[in-house]
C-alpha positions in Angstrom: 5.0 12.8 4.7 3.4 10.4 2.0 -0.2 9.9 1.0 -1.7 6.9 -1.0 -5.0 7.4 -2.8 -6.6 4.0 -2.9 -9.6 3.7 -5.3 -11.4 0.6 -6.5 -9.3 -0.1 -9.5 -5.7 0.1 -7.6 -4.1 -3.3 -7.3 -2.9 -4.7 -4.0 0.5 -5.0 -5.6 0.4 -1.5 -6.4 -0.4 -0.3 -2.8 2.3 -2.4 -1.5 4.8 -1.0 -3.7 3.9 2.6 -2.5 3.9 1.5 1.0 7.5 0.6 0.4 8.4 4.2 0.2 7.3 4.8 3.7 10.1 5.2 6.5 11.0 2.2 8.6 9.4 3.6 11.8 6.3 5.0 10.0 2.7 4.0 11.0 -0.3 4.1 8.5 -3.2 6.3 9.2 -6.2 5.8 7.1 -9.0 8.1 6.2 -12.1 8.4 3.6 -11.4 10.9 1.1 -13.8 14.1 1.9 -14.6 14.8 -1.9 -14.8 11.1 -3.0 -16.0 8.4 -0.5 -14.9 5.6 -2.7 -11.2 6.8 -2.2 -9.4 5.9 0.9 -6.3 7.9 1.7 -3.3 6.1 3.5 -1.4 8.5 5.1 2.4 8.2 6.4 2.9 9.2 10.0 6.5 9.5 10.7 8.2 8.9 14.1 8.7 12.6 14.5 5.0 13.3 14.0 4.0 10.6 16.3 6.2 12.0 19.2 4.9 15.6 18.3 1.3 14.4 19.0 2.2 12.5 22.2 3.2 15.9 23.7 0.8 18.2 21.8 -2.6 16.3 21.8 -4.7 14.8 24.6 -5.2 11.1 25.2 -8.9 11.5 24.2 -7.8 13.2 20.8 -5.3 10.5 19.9 -7.6 7.8 20.7 -10.3 9.3 18.4 -7.7 9.7 15.6 -6.9 5.9 16.0 -10.7 5.0 16.0 -11.4 6.9 12.9 -8.3 5.4 11.1 -9.3 1.8 12.1 -13.1 2.6 10.8 -11.7 3.9 7.5 -9.6 0.9 6.8 -12.6 -1.5 7.7 -14.7 0.4 5.1 -11.9 -0.1 2.6 -11.9 -3.7 3.3 -15.6 -3.9 2.9 -15.5 -2.2 -0.4 -12.5 -4.4 -1.6 -13.3 -8.3 -0.6 -9.5 -9.0 -1.7 -8.4 -6.8 0.8 -10.6 -8.0 3.4 -9.4 -11.6 2.7 -5.8 -10.6 2.9 -6.1 -8.7 6.2 -8.5 -11.2 7.7 -9.5 -10.7 11.4 -6.8 -8.3 11.9 -8.7 -5.5 10.1 -11.3 -5.7 13.0 -8.9 -6.4 15.9 -5.8 -4.4 15.1 -6.0 -0.7 16.0 -2.7 0.5 14.5 -0.6 -0.7 11.4 3.1 0.1 11.0 3.9 0.5 7.1 5.8 -2.9 7.1 3.0 -4.8 8.9 0.3 -3.5 6.3 2.6 -4.1 3.3 3.4 -7.7 4.4 -0.4 -8.5 5.2 -1.3 -7.3 1.6 1.1 -9.8 0.1 -0.7 -12.5 -1.8 0.6 -15.8 -0.2 2.4 -18.1 -2.9 4.1 -21.4 -3.0 7.1 -22.5 -5.0 6.2 -25.0 -7.8 8.8 -27.9 -8.1 9.3 -30.3 -10.8 7.6 -33.7 -10.5 9.7 -36.9 -9.9 8.3 -38.6 -13.0 9.4 -35.5 -15.1 5.7 -34.6 -16.1 6.0 -30.9 -15.1 5.7 -28.6 -12.3 3.9 -30.2 -9.3 1.1 -28.3 -7.8 0.7 -29.1 -4.0 -3.1 -30.4 -3.5 -4.0 -30.1 0.0 -7.6 -31.0 -0.2 -10.4 -32.4 -2.4 -11.7 -29.9 -5.0 -8.8 -27.4 -4.4 -9.0 -24.3 -6.8 -5.5 -22.6 -7.0 -3.7 -19.9 -9.1 -0.2 -20.6 -10.6 2.1 -18.1 -12.2 3.0 -20.7 -15.0 2.0 -21.9 -18.3 -0.6 -24.8 -18.8 2.1 -27.0 -20.6 4.5 -26.7 -17.6 2.2 -28.2 -15.0 1.7 -31.6 -14.4 -1.9 -32.6 -14.3 -4.5 -35.4 -15.4 -6.2 -33.1 -17.8 -4.8 -30.0 -19.6 -7.2 -27.6 -21.3 -6.2 -25.5 -24.4 -8.1 -23.3 -26.6 -8.3 -23.5 -30.3 -9.0 -20.5 -32.4 -11.7 -21.0 -34.8 -14.0 -18.7 -37.1 -16.9 -19.9 -35.4 -17.7 -21.7 -32.3 -20.6 -23.8 -31.5 -21.5 -26.0 -28.5 -19.9 -29.2 -28.4 -16.7 -28.6 -30.4 -13.7 -30.0 -28.8 -10.9 -32.4 -29.3 -9.5 -34.8 -26.9 -6.2 -36.9 -26.9 -5.7 -39.6 -24.2 -2.3 -39.9 -22.5 0.0 -42.6 -23.0 2.0 -43.7 -19.8 2.8 -40.6 -17.7 1.1 -37.7 -19.0 -2.3 -35.6 -19.1 -5.2 -35.9 -21.3 -5.2 -32.9 -23.6 -8.5 -31.2 -24.2 -8.8 -28.7 -26.9 -11.9 -26.4 -27.1 -12.9 -24.2 -30.1 -13.3 -20.5 -29.3 -13.6 -17.3 -31.7 -10.9 -14.5 -31.6 -13.2 -12.2 -29.9 -15.9 -14.4 -27.9 -19.1 -13.0 -26.4 -20.1 -13.8 -22.8 -22.3 -16.7 -23.9 -19.3 -18.1 -25.9 -17.1 -17.7 -22.9 -19.6 -19.5 -20.6 -20.0 -22.2 -23.2 -16.4 -22.9 -23.9 -15.5 -22.9 -20.0 -18.5 -25.3 -19.5 -17.5 -27.7 -22.3 -13.9 -27.9 -21.2 -14.4 -28.7 -17.6 -17.5 -31.3 -18.6 -15.0 -33.3 -20.6 -11.9 -33.2 -17.9 -11.3 -35.5 -15.2 -8.9 -35.5 -12.2 -6.7 -32.5 -11.4 -7.3 -30.0 -14.3 -5.1 -27.2 -15.5 -6.8 -24.3 -17.5 -5.9 -20.9 -18.5 -8.3 -18.2 -18.9 -9.7 -17.2 -22.5 -8.1 -13.9 -23.6 -10.9 -12.0 -24.8 -9.6 -8.5 -25.2 -9.4 -7.4 -28.7 -5.7 -7.2 -29.8 -6.2 -3.6 -30.8 -6.7 -2.7 -27.3 -4.0 -4.5 -25.8 -1.2 -2.2 -26.4 -1.7 1.5 -25.8 0.4 4.6 -25.6 0.5 6.7 -22.6 2.1 10.1 -22.4 4.9 10.6 -19.7 6.5 13.7 -18.5 8.1 15.9 -21.5 8.0 14.3 -25.0 8.8 10.8 -23.7 6.1 8.1 -24.7 6.0 4.6 -23.3 4.3 1.4 -24.8 2.7 -0.9 -22.3 0.8 -4.1 -22.4 -2.9 -3.9 -21.7 -5.2 -6.4 -20.3 -5.4 -9.8 -22.4 -8.3 -11.3 -20.3 -11.3 -9.3 -19.1 -12.5 -9.4 -15.4 -15.8 -11.0 -17.3 -13.6 -13.7 -18.7 -12.0 -14.4 -15.4 -15.6 -14.3 -13.4 -17.2 -16.8 -15.9 -14.4 -19.1 -15.4 -14.7 -19.1 -11.7 -18.4 -19.6 -12.4 -17.7 -22.6 -14.6 -15.5 -24.1 -11.9 -18.1 -23.9 -9.1 -20.7 -25.4 -11.3 -18.4 -28.2 -12.2 -17.9 -29.0 -8.5 -21.7 -30.1 -8.5 -21.4 -32.9 -11.1 -18.0 -33.8 -12.7 -15.2 -36.0 -12.4 -12.9 -33.1 -11.6 -11.1 -33.3 -8.3 -8.9 -30.0 -8.5 -8.4 -27.1 -10.8 -5.3 -25.0 -11.2 -5.6 -21.8 -13.4 -2.5 -20.9 -15.1 -1.8 -17.4 -15.6 1.3 -17.2 -17.6 0.1 -18.3 -21.0 -0.2 -14.4 -21.9 1.9 -11.5 -21.3 -0.7 -10.1 -18.9 0.9 -9.8 -15.5 -2.3 -8.7 -13.6 -4.4 -12.2 -14.1 -3.3 -13.8 -10.9 -4.0 -10.8 -8.7 -7.4 -10.1 -10.4 -8.4 -14.0 -10.0 -7.6 -13.7 -6.3 -9.7 -10.5 -6.3 -12.7 -12.1 -8.2 -12.3 -15.2 -5.8 -12.6 -12.9 -2.8 -15.7 -11.2 -4.2 -17.4 -14.5 -4.7 -16.9 -15.6 -1.0 -16.3 -12.2 1.1 -15.5 -12.9 4.5 -18.1 -12.0 7.1 -17.6 -10.5 10.6 -20.8 -10.7 12.7 -19.3 -8.1 15.2 -18.5 -5.4 12.5 -20.3 -2.1 13.3 -19.8 -0.7 9.7 
């Protein structure tokens, strides 16, 4: 039987990949780790084990196991707002999960972007006023009214930006200066300047603030094999400040929608981390929860 250890820094996509190794007819049993309360263990219960329990355990014991598993999964959802968002009310109402059900529930829903009829780029479906979305595409590829780009500069001060107006079909391009390794204040200022000077549907990429020396690291594999992998380009702080700036822009600007483009850097974690940051900003509440 397989165990998956879920800590606070394990992505939902990693959990989904590991759940894929569970057998087709397996269920998932959750429990809080005895030694570390911040770790939840997802335990595979195969069909054979379920049949064995049916005959070897009383109904009372089996019901108690189901309740404990349900409560452990609820605790995980409260610790991880993005998991709470993905599981929704099911985490409170559903007593047992099959491996395939839990894997499907943890999948971040996505829509396919199609080419706009006027040829201006990939079309983002806007379902409502002030929609904030995440797209796995580059800023240059998405059709919008305003496109924000970042211009490297030895120094960045408040108010430094350049704007070009579109001719015919196209977007206004707003280029804002930023330093190579911006501080939190610089990040906050750059995002604010960009959104204050944008209009309509805005496409923006987060600022890559992680030093280049830390983006690639060497990890030791089994034996003598070493592997190079790309580390984060954008810190969680940069993503958090971007969402804060978008929230502030809602109060007083001509912006009607924002799409955050996540494919401008070789950092494949940006989209899922943004979803997590969005969930942290607005965690779902369940007034009937006992935990």
